[in-house]
VEXDREN-2710 file (C-alpha; in Angstrom, 1 decimal):
% VEXDREN-2710
k/r/px/py/pz
1/MET/17.3/-4.8/16.2
2/ASN/13.8/-6.2/16.0
3/ILE/12.7/-5.6/12.4
4/PRO/9.0/-5.9/11.3
5/HIS/8.3/-8.5/8.8
6/HIS/5.5/-6.6/7.1
7/ILE/5.2/-2.8/7.0
8/ALA/2.2/-0.9/5.6
9/ILE/2.4/2.8/4.8
10/ILE/-0.2/5.5/4.3
11/PRO/1.6/8.4/2.7
12/ASP/-0.6/11.2/3.7
13/GLY/0.0/14.9/3.1
14/ASN/0.9/15.3/-0.6
15/ARG/-1.8/17.8/-1.3
16/ARG/-1.3/19.8/1.9
17/TRP/2.4/20.0/1.1
18/ALA/1.7/21.3/-2.3
19/ARG/-0.7/23.9/-1.0
20/ASN/2.0/25.1/1.5
21/LYS/4.3/25.6/-1.5
22/ARG/1.5/27.4/-3.3
23/ILE/1.5/25.0/-6.2
24/LYS/-1.3/22.9/-7.6
25/PRO/-2.4/20.4/-5.0
26/TRP/-1.9/17.4/-7.3
27/ILE/1.7/18.3/-8.0
28/GLY/2.4/17.1/-4.5
29/HIS/1.8/13.5/-5.7
30/LYS/4.8/13.8/-8.0
31/TYR/7.1/14.8/-5.2
32/GLY/5.6/12.1/-3.0
33/ALA/6.5/9.5/-5.7
34/GLU/10.1/10.5/-5.4
35/VAL/10.0/10.0/-1.6
36/PHE/8.8/6.5/-2.2
37/LYS/12.0/5.6/-4.0
38/LYS/14.0/6.6/-0.9
39/ILE/11.8/4.6/1.4
40/LEU/12.1/1.6/-0.8
41/ARG/15.9/1.7/-0.7
42/ALA/15.8/2.1/3.1
43/ALA/13.5/-1.0/3.3
44/PHE/16.0/-3.0/1.2
45/ASP/18.8/-1.9/3.6
46/LEU/16.8/-3.1/6.5
47/LYS/15.8/-6.3/4.7
48/ILE/12.1/-5.8/5.3
49/SER/10.4/-8.7/3.5
50/TYR/7.0/-7.1/2.8
51/LEU/6.3/-3.5/2.1
52/SER/2.7/-2.4/1.4
53/PHE/1.9/1.1/0.1
54/TRP/-1.4/2.9/-0.3
55/GLY/-1.4/4.4/-3.7
56/SER/-4.9/5.7/-4.0
57/SER/-8.4/5.1/-2.7
58/LEU/-11.5/4.5/-4.7
59/ASP/-12.8/7.9/-3.5
60/ASN/-9.6/9.6/-4.8
61/LEU/-10.6/8.5/-8.3
62/ARG/-14.3/9.4/-7.9
63/LYS/-14.3/12.7/-6.1
64/ARG/-11.2/14.5/-7.2
65/SER/-11.2/17.0/-10.1
66/SER/-10.7/15.7/-13.6
67/LEU/-7.4/17.5/-13.8
68/GLU/-6.1/15.8/-10.7
69/ILE/-7.3/12.3/-11.8
70/LYS/-5.7/12.8/-15.2
71/PHE/-2.4/13.8/-13.5
72/LEU/-2.6/10.7/-11.2
73/LEU/-3.2/8.3/-14.1
74/ASN/-0.3/9.7/-16.0
75/LEU/1.9/9.5/-12.9
76/PHE/0.9/5.8/-12.3
77/LYS/1.8/5.0/-15.9
78/GLU/5.1/6.8/-15.7
79/LYS/6.2/5.4/-12.3
80/PHE/5.2/1.8/-13.0
81/ALA/7.1/2.0/-16.3
82/GLU/10.1/3.1/-14.3
83/LEU/9.6/0.2/-11.9
84/LEU/9.6/-2.2/-14.8
85/HIS/13.2/-1.3/-15.6
86/ASN/14.3/-0.5/-12.0
87/GLU/17.7/-2.3/-11.4
88/ASP/17.0/-2.6/-7.6
89/ILE/13.7/-4.4/-8.3
90/HIS/15.4/-7.1/-10.4
91/LYS/18.6/-7.2/-8.3
92/HIS/16.6/-7.8/-5.1
93/LYS/14.1/-10.1/-6.7
94/VAL/11.1/-8.1/-5.7
95/LYS/7.7/-9.4/-6.5
96/ILE/5.3/-6.6/-7.2
97/ASN/1.6/-6.9/-6.4
98/ILE/-1.1/-4.3/-7.2
99/LEU/-4.2/-4.8/-5.2
100/GLY/-7.6/-3.0/-5.6
101/HIS/-10.1/-2.2/-8.3
102/TRP/-7.6/-0.5/-10.7
103/LYS/-8.3/-2.9/-13.6
104/LYS/-11.9/-1.6/-13.7
105/GLN/-11.1/2.0/-13.0
106/PHE/-8.0/2.7/-15.2
107/PRO/-7.8/3.1/-18.9
108/LYS/-6.1/0.3/-20.8
109/GLU/-2.9/2.3/-21.5
110/VAL/-2.3/2.7/-17.8
111/SER/-3.5/-0.8/-16.6
112/ALA/-1.4/-2.5/-19.3
113/VAL/1.8/-1.1/-17.9
114/MET/0.8/-2.2/-14.4
115/GLU/0.0/-5.7/-15.6
116/GLU/3.4/-5.8/-17.3
117/VAL/5.2/-5.0/-14.0
118/ILE/3.3/-7.8/-12.3
119/LYS/4.1/-10.3/-15.0
120/ALA/7.8/-9.3/-15.1
121/THR/8.2/-9.9/-11.3
122/GLN/5.8/-12.8/-10.8
123/ASN/8.5/-15.4/-10.2
124/TYR/10.5/-13.3/-7.7
125/ASN/10.2/-14.2/-4.1
126/LYS/12.9/-12.5/-2.0
127/PHE/11.0/-9.3/-1.3
128/PHE/7.3/-8.3/-1.8
129/LEU/6.2/-4.8/-2.7
130/ASN/2.4/-4.3/-2.6
131/PHE/0.6/-1.3/-4.0
132/PHE/-3.0/-0.6/-3.0
133/ILE/-4.6/1.3/-5.9
134/ALA/-8.2/2.2/-6.5
135/TYR/-8.6/0.5/-3.1
136/SER/-11.1/0.6/-0.3
137/GLY/-10.7/-1.7/2.8
138/LYS/-14.4/-1.5/3.4
139/ALA/-15.1/-2.5/-0.2
140/GLU/-12.6/-5.3/0.0
141/MET/-14.3/-6.7/3.1
142/LEU/-17.8/-6.6/1.4
143/ARG/-16.3/-8.2/-1.7
144/ALA/-14.9/-11.0/0.4
145/ILE/-18.2/-11.7/2.1
146/GLU/-20.1/-11.6/-1.2
147/GLU/-17.6/-14.1/-2.6
148/ILE/-18.0/-16.5/0.3
149/ILE/-21.8/-16.4/-0.1
150/LYS/-21.4/-17.0/-3.9
151/LYS/-18.6/-19.6/-4.0
152/GLU/-18.9/-21.4/-0.7
153/LYS/-22.5/-22.5/-1.0
154/GLY/-23.5/-25.5/0.9
155/ASN/-26.1/-27.1/3.1
156/PRO/-25.5/-26.3/5.9
157/ALA/-23.9/-23.0/5.1
158/PRO/-20.1/-23.0/5.6
159/LYS/-18.8/-21.8/9.0
160/ILE/-17.2/-18.4/8.6
161/THR/-13.7/-18.6/10.0
162/SER/-10.7/-16.3/9.9
163/VAL/-9.0/-18.7/7.4
164/LEU/-12.0/-18.7/5.1
165/LEU/-12.3/-14.9/5.2
166/LYS/-8.6/-14.3/4.5
167/LYS/-8.9/-16.7/1.5
168/HIS/-11.3/-14.2/-0.1
169/LEU/-9.4/-11.0/0.6
170/PHE/-7.1/-9.2/-1.9
171/THR/-4.4/-9.8/0.6
172/LYS/-4.9/-13.6/0.8
173/ASP/-1.2/-14.3/0.0
174/LEU/0.2/-11.6/2.4
175/PRO/1.1/-12.1/6.0
176/PRO/-0.4/-9.8/8.7
177/VAL/0.9/-6.3/9.0
178/ASP/3.3/-5.8/11.9
179/TYR/3.7/-2.1/11.6
180/LEU/1.5/0.6/10.1
181/ILE/3.1/4.0/9.4
182/ARG/1.1/7.0/8.5
183/THR/2.5/10.4/7.7
184/GLY/0.7/13.8/7.6
185/GLY/0.0/14.3/11.3
186/GLU/-3.5/12.8/11.3
187/PRO/-3.5/9.7/13.6
188/HIS/-6.2/7.5/12.1
189/ASN/-6.7/4.8/9.5
190/SER/-8.4/5.6/6.1
191/ASP/-11.3/3.8/4.5
192/GLY/-10.5/0.6/6.4
193/PHE/-7.0/0.3/4.9
194/MET/-6.1/-3.4/5.2
195/MET/-8.5/-3.6/8.1
196/TRP/-8.2/-7.4/8.6
197/ASP/-4.4/-7.4/8.2
198/VAL/-3.6/-4.4/10.5
199/ALA/-5.8/-5.7/13.4
200/ASP/-2.8/-6.5/15.6
201/ALA/-0.3/-4.1/14.0
202/GLN/1.8/-1.5/15.9
203/LEU/0.9/2.0/14.8
204/TYR/3.3/4.9/14.1
205/PHE/2.2/8.4/13.2
206/SER/4.6/11.0/11.8
207/ASN/3.7/14.7/11.8
208/LYS/5.7/15.2/8.6
209/LEU/3.8/15.5/5.4
210/TRP/4.8/12.7/3.0
211/PRO/7.0/14.7/0.6
212/ASP/9.1/15.7/3.7
213/PHE/9.4/12.2/5.0
214/THR/12.9/10.8/4.5
215/GLY/14.8/7.5/4.6
216/GLU/16.1/8.5/7.9
217/ASP/12.6/9.2/9.2
218/PHE/11.7/5.7/8.1
219/LYS/14.6/4.2/9.9
220/LYS/13.7/6.2/13.0
221/ALA/10.3/4.7/12.9
222/ILE/11.8/1.2/12.7
223/LYS/14.0/1.9/15.7
224/GLU/10.8/2.9/17.6
225/TYR/9.2/-0.4/16.6
226/SER/12.2/-2.3/17.9
227/ARG/11.9/-0.7/21.3
228/ARG/8.3/-1.7/21.8
229/ARG/7.2/-4.9/23.4
230/ARG/4.0/-6.7/22.6
231/ARG/1.9/-8.7/25.2
232/PHE/-1.0/-9.8/23.0
233/GLY/-3.3/-9.8/26.1
234/LYS/-0.9/-11.8/28.3
END
């Protein structure tokens, strides 16, 4: 079976799932975090080298209610503490990257746990698990352009190439995304998620809300990928 080298996931539908259950919308994030564990195990089974996961956007942390933001921050602290001691992470030598503006946005007691996870796995290189937190793809692109202007000064100005741009992205050390999976039944990208890296990605949209998405659903999506053929303009 043709397995994608790099999969990115937008886990949409936590809040709608919670509303359908008539519970507080933000409680859906807790159930969604449990689904993530199942998907991670399925990714290990399939030997997917790179798994990138949208955790939260900048807007999530700016526009949601204070109760929901507090809940999310506590959830991040709890779940990254669990990852720090997760046997599968250390058994499979999984390097964890956390990309975005979380260091500026999060209180120290939360960001410290996240930094500890990064440090504990920094020398692993068998699998790569990437979380995009307090992230905006549009902000990432603007930041990259600003860095090029600031750091690549010269006369004449440096030629803007794909290599130079990639060098200044959060994702500079990640390969292009082969497969983008989005749950929640809304077939679109969000806030330019990994816009440069998903340019040539295959897309897969599931009607299931994220807390209902299973390991079998994930494997079904991979089977769908393996049946597709890319022509890249040929």
